[in-house]
C-alpha positions as CSV (number, residue, x, y, z in Angstrom):
1,M,117.6,97.1,109.2
2,S,120.7,98.1,111.1
3,T,120.6,99.0,114.8
4,G,121.4,102.6,113.9
5,E,118.5,102.7,111.5
6,A,116.2,101.1,114.2
7,R,117.3,103.6,116.8
8,L,116.4,106.6,114.6
9,I,113.1,105.2,113.5
10,L,112.0,104.3,117.1
11,A,113.1,107.8,118.2
12,D,111.0,109.4,115.5
13,K,108.0,107.5,116.9
14,G,108.8,108.2,120.5
15,L,109.5,104.6,121.2
16,D,113.2,104.6,121.7
17,Q,112.8,104.2,125.5
18,A,110.1,101.5,125.3
19,V,111.8,99.3,122.7
20,D,115.4,98.2,122.5
21,P,116.7,99.2,119.0
22,A,118.8,96.0,118.8
23,V,115.6,93.9,119.3
24,F,113.7,95.9,116.8
25,A,116.6,95.6,114.3
26,A,116.7,91.8,114.9
27,T,113.3,91.4,113.2
28,R,113.8,88.8,110.5
29,A,111.8,88.4,107.3
30,H,111.3,85.2,105.2
31,A,113.2,86.7,102.2
32,R,116.7,85.9,101.3
33,T,119.4,88.1,99.7
34,D,120.3,87.3,96.1
35,A,117.7,84.5,95.8
36,R,117.5,83.4,92.2
37,P,114.0,84.0,90.8
38,V,112.1,81.2,89.0
39,R,112.5,81.9,85.3
40,G,109.5,83.3,83.5
41,R,107.9,86.7,82.9
42,Y,106.2,88.4,85.9
43,P,104.2,91.5,86.5
44,L,106.1,94.3,88.5
45,V,104.6,95.9,91.6
46,V,106.2,99.1,93.1
47,L,105.6,99.6,96.8
48,S,106.1,103.0,98.4
49,P,106.1,103.4,102.2
50,G,104.7,106.1,104.4
51,F,106.4,109.4,105.2
52,T,109.3,109.0,107.7
53,V,109.2,105.2,107.6
54,P,111.4,102.9,105.5
55,R,110.4,100.3,102.9
56,A,111.1,97.6,105.5
57,T,107.7,98.4,107.0
58,L,106.0,96.8,104.0
59,S,108.0,93.6,104.2
60,S,105.2,91.2,105.0
61,L,103.1,92.5,102.0
62,A,106.2,92.5,99.7
63,E,106.9,88.9,100.5
64,E,103.3,87.8,100.0
65,I,103.1,89.5,96.6
66,A,106.5,88.1,95.5
67,S,105.4,84.6,96.6
68,R,102.4,84.8,94.2
69,G,104.5,85.3,91.1
70,Y,105.3,89.1,91.0
71,V,108.4,91.1,91.0
72,V,108.3,93.6,93.8
73,A,110.3,96.8,94.0
74,A,110.1,98.4,97.4
75,V,111.3,102.0,97.4
76,D,113.2,104.0,100.0
77,H,112.7,107.6,99.1
78,A,115.9,109.4,100.1
79,Y,115.6,112.1,102.8
80,E,112.0,111.2,103.5
81,S,112.5,108.5,106.1
82,A,113.8,108.9,109.6
83,A,116.6,106.6,108.5
84,T,117.7,105.2,105.2
85,A,120.9,103.2,105.1
86,F,123.0,103.3,101.9
87,P,125.7,100.7,100.9
88,G,128.8,101.5,102.9
89,G,127.0,102.4,106.0
90,R,125.9,106.0,105.3
91,V,122.5,106.7,106.8
92,L,120.3,109.5,105.5
93,T,117.8,111.2,107.8
94,C,114.5,112.9,107.0
95,L,115.6,116.3,105.7
96,A,112.2,116.7,103.9
97,C,110.4,116.6,107.3
98,D,111.1,120.2,108.0
99,Q,110.5,121.3,104.5
100,T,107.0,119.9,104.0
101,Q,105.2,121.5,107.0
102,G,103.8,124.5,105.1
103,P,101.1,124.7,102.4
104,G,101.7,122.5,99.4
105,G,104.2,120.3,101.3
106,R,102.3,117.1,101.0
107,E,101.6,117.6,97.3
108,A,105.3,118.3,96.7
109,V,106.2,115.0,98.4
110,T,103.7,113.0,96.2
111,E,105.0,114.7,93.0
112,V,108.6,113.8,94.0
113,R,107.6,110.2,94.6
114,A,105.8,110.1,91.3
115,R,109.1,111.1,89.6
116,D,111.0,108.6,91.8
117,T,108.6,105.8,90.5
118,S,109.1,106.7,86.9
119,F,112.9,106.8,87.4
120,L,112.7,103.4,89.0
121,L,110.7,102.0,86.1
122,D,113.3,103.4,83.7
123,R,116.1,101.7,85.6
124,L,114.3,98.4,85.9
125,T,112.7,98.1,82.5
126,G,114.8,100.4,80.3
127,R,117.4,99.5,77.7
128,H,120.2,99.0,80.3
129,P,118.5,97.7,83.5
130,V,120.4,97.9,86.7
131,W,119.0,94.6,88.2
132,K,120.7,91.5,86.9
133,N,117.3,89.6,86.8
134,A,115.4,92.4,85.0
135,D,114.6,90.1,82.1
136,V,111.9,88.4,84.3
137,I,109.9,91.6,84.4
138,D,106.9,92.0,82.1
139,A,106.9,95.7,81.5
140,S,103.4,95.6,80.1
141,R,102.0,94.7,83.5
142,I,103.0,97.2,86.2
143,A,101.1,98.4,89.3
144,M,101.9,100.7,92.2
145,A,100.7,100.4,95.7
146,G,101.7,102.5,98.7
147,H,100.9,103.2,102.4
148,S,100.0,106.7,103.6
149,I,101.8,109.3,101.5
150,G,103.2,106.4,99.4
151,G,99.6,105.5,98.6
152,A,98.8,109.1,97.9
153,A,101.6,109.2,95.4
154,A,100.1,106.3,93.4
155,L,97.6,108.6,91.8
156,P,100.0,111.3,90.5
157,A,102.4,108.6,89.5
158,M,99.7,107.0,87.3
159,A,98.6,110.3,85.9
160,A,102.3,111.0,84.9
161,D,103.3,107.6,83.7
162,P,101.0,105.4,81.5
163,R,103.2,102.4,82.2
164,I,101.5,102.0,85.5
165,R,98.3,100.0,84.8
166,A,96.7,99.9,88.2
167,G,97.1,101.6,91.6
168,I,96.3,101.1,95.3
169,D,96.2,103.8,98.0
170,M,96.5,102.2,101.5
171,D,95.2,104.9,103.9
172,G,96.9,107.8,102.2
173,T,95.3,111.2,101.7
174,L,94.6,111.7,98.0
175,P,96.1,114.8,96.5
176,E,93.6,117.4,95.4
177,P,92.7,118.7,93.0
178,Y,92.4,115.4,91.1
179,P,94.9,115.3,88.2
180,A,93.5,117.2,85.3
181,A,94.5,114.5,82.8
182,G,93.1,111.8,85.0
183,I,94.3,108.2,84.8
184,G,92.3,107.1,81.7
185,G,90.0,104.6,83.3
186,R,92.8,102.5,84.8
187,P,91.7,100.6,88.0
188,F,92.3,102.1,91.4
189,M,91.6,100.7,94.9
190,L,91.3,102.6,98.2
191,L,92.1,100.3,101.2
192,G,91.9,102.1,104.5
193,S,91.7,102.1,108.2
194,A,88.4,102.1,110.1
195,A,88.5,105.9,110.1
196,S,88.6,106.1,106.3
197,V,84.9,105.9,105.7
198,P,83.0,108.4,103.4
199,G,82.7,111.8,104.9
200,D,83.3,115.5,104.5
201,G,86.4,115.9,106.6
202,P,89.8,117.2,105.4
203,G,91.6,114.6,103.4
204,N,88.6,112.3,103.0
205,W,88.4,110.3,99.8
206,S,84.9,111.4,99.0
207,G,86.0,114.3,96.9
208,P,88.3,112.5,94.5
209,W,86.2,109.3,94.4
210,P,83.8,110.4,91.6
211,H,86.7,111.2,89.3
212,F,87.9,107.6,89.2
213,D,86.3,106.6,85.9
214,G,87.4,102.9,85.7
215,W,87.2,99.9,88.0
216,K,87.3,101.1,91.6
217,R,86.9,99.9,95.1
218,W,86.7,101.6,98.5
219,I,87.4,99.1,101.4
220,T,88.0,99.8,105.1
221,L,89.0,97.4,107.8
222,D,87.4,97.6,111.2
223,G,89.8,97.6,114.2
224,T,92.7,99.1,112.3
225,D,94.5,102.4,112.5
226,H,96.6,104.4,110.0
227,F,99.4,101.9,110.1
228,G,97.1,98.9,109.7
229,A,98.4,98.1,106.1
230,S,102.0,98.0,107.2
231,D,104.1,95.6,109.5
232,F,103.5,97.8,112.5
233,P,100.4,96.0,113.9
234,A,102.2,92.6,113.9
235,L,105.3,94.2,115.4
236,R,103.3,96.0,118.1
237,D,101.7,92.7,119.2
238,Q,105.1,90.9,119.3
239,L,106.6,93.8,121.3
240,G,103.7,93.9,123.7
241,L,102.8,97.5,122.9
242,P,99.1,98.2,123.6
243,H,97.2,100.1,121.0
244,P,93.6,100.6,122.1
245,D,92.6,102.4,118.9
246,A,93.5,99.4,116.8
247,P,92.2,96.3,118.5
248,L,92.4,94.0,115.5
249,A,95.2,91.5,116.0
250,G,98.3,92.2,114.0
251,T,98.3,88.8,112.3
252,R,94.7,89.4,111.1
253,A,95.5,92.9,109.9
254,V,98.4,91.5,107.8
255,E,96.3,88.7,106.5
256,L,93.5,91.1,105.3
257,T,95.9,93.5,103.7
258,R,97.5,90.7,101.8
259,R,94.2,89.3,100.8
260,Y,92.8,92.4,99.2
261,V,96.0,93.7,97.7
262,T,96.8,90.4,96.0
263,A,93.3,89.9,94.8
264,F,93.4,93.4,93.1
265,L,96.8,92.5,91.5
266,D,95.6,89.1,90.3
267,L,92.5,90.6,88.8
268,H,94.1,93.5,87.0
269,L,97.6,92.3,86.1
270,K,96.9,88.6,85.6
271,G,93.2,88.6,84.6
272,R,92.3,86.1,87.4
273,P,88.9,86.2,89.1
274,A,88.9,88.0,92.5
275,P,85.7,87.2,94.4
276,A,87.2,88.8,97.5
277,L,86.6,92.2,95.8
278,D,83.0,91.6,94.9
279,G,81.6,92.7,98.2
280,P,81.3,91.8,101.9
281,R,81.9,88.1,102.8
282,A,81.1,86.1,105.9
283,D,84.8,85.1,106.4
284,T,85.9,88.8,106.4
285,P,83.5,90.6,108.7
286,E,86.0,93.3,109.3
287,A,85.9,94.6,105.7
288,R,83.4,97.3,104.7
289,F,82.8,98.2,101.1
290,H,81.8,101.8,100.4
291,T,80.0,103.2,97.4
292,P,79.5,106.9,98.2
């Protein structure tokens, strides 16, 4: 991201005095611009970030998925991030932040994101795709995963668009009521922080859980917080920012997120066995499987 974007994002999190925006902006990924994909036909995975944060916060997950033979489309939802840079240098801020505070605001955001996702699929897999390498996409194998409200949007996106075959909500509050039309038995996974265990509190997954009528999993990771599925745990460690509520090492949080997300995608978009999703394992003691 640019230094301008980094400054706005850090300020939104109250970290602009603790972290130099230029240092934060200097974070580098393993990806390359305009890299030529290996020819073939690959499943498509849409990634949607949390509210107020950009798609860049899911970089480590996007890279892992792409490295395993998927096309990944990470989405910046305009006016929903503290900073979204457009070509030419224009930076959009979070105009939606002030408009979603009242009743129904969160549901409005998830519905908009569902429409964003369908628009994106039209532009990538339609008759006149906008991406020059769109011919490598297998439009019959599409999944959506998101963090926080991006994960919450996966359910209404699937309910509205049958092209999405599978969905993952990473620590996002599921919208209620559950979509009346349901998702037709399509697989769905809930991957959450240590606090996302079954319960009766507001926003808990226990209410919607019985409505998922196909393959489903509910997994939480001990030692993580709400941002555990994003790049933030690793970045916090590198910046020396203490976070006592999330003691799990950032590298381990990234590793576990990658493991369970890619296992889900391999199982449901490629038909490959995914023993990591069968239940608790000795090599992943942080993972808890819930069957409320």
